Structure formats: structure tokens, C-alpha cells
N, C-alpha and C positions, 0 to 999 in steps of 0.2 A: 504494500500500500504506500510506503514511503517513496517508492520509485515514481509514482504519479505526482506526488507532492514536489519531488525534486524537479521533475519535468516542468511543472507549473511555475516553480521559482525561477528556473532558467528562462522560460518563456517571458515572464514578467521582467526579468533582467534585460532581455533583448528588446522588449517592446514598450515598456513604460518609460516615460520621460523622467529625467532627474527631478526629484521632489515628489514623485508619484507615490501612490499607496497600493498595497497588495494585501488582500484578505483571503485566508484559506482555512478550510475545516480540516483538522488533523485528529489523529487518535494517538494518545500517549502510549508509548511502548518502545520497542527496539528502534533506534535511530532518531527518536524524538528530540533528545537533548542536542545531538549534532545538528539537526535541522534548524532548531531555534538558534543555535550558535551561529550558523551560516546566515540566517536572516538578520541577526544583530550585526553581522559584518557588512551586510548590504544595505541596511536601513538605519536611519538616525534613531528611530524609536520603534520598539517591538513590544506589543501588548498581547498577553495570553489570557483568554477569558473562557470560562465554562458557562454555557447558557443555563439560566435558572430552570428552564423546562427540561433540561437534560437529567437523566437519572443519576443519582449520586455515584453509583458503581460504574457508570459509563466512562470510557476513556476519551470521550469526545471533547474537543476544545476548539476554539477558533484563535488563529494567530493573525494579528494585524501589524503589518510593517508600514510605517509612515516615514516619508522623507527619503525616498530612494536616492542612494548615493550615485555619483557618476559611475559609469560602467567599470566593473572590476573583473579581473581575470582570476 
């Protein structure tokens, strides 16, 4: 599942303008911490939120990256 999230992050990196925002639904688990770390490298501000409607045991979260930095390799 993280592979699709990585593809989405790469797509955003290649198509969003500097300063843009990226929102993605993720599931906590293997690779989650590395993914968030990479988002923090690419965006000025990253917020992780769990929806109130989500079940407590659900691994579902949303990650919002704001302030896309200039294209990074």
C-alpha cells in the first residue's frame, strides 16, 4: 500500500508548484515513519490527523504537506 503513496508523493513533487499543498490518506504500519520523514523533507509543514469518524483501532490517518519546497532530488 505504501508503494501507491510513494507514487502519489512523486507525482505531487513533479506537478505541484513550489508552495503547493499535498493531502493523502495513509495507514500506519510498515514504512509509515519513513514516508512522513520524506514528506517533512519536501514540505515546510506536515500535519498528521486521524479523522474523528475513524474507529479508534483503525490505522487510518491523513497527512497534509503544506509549502512544497523547490524540486528536490
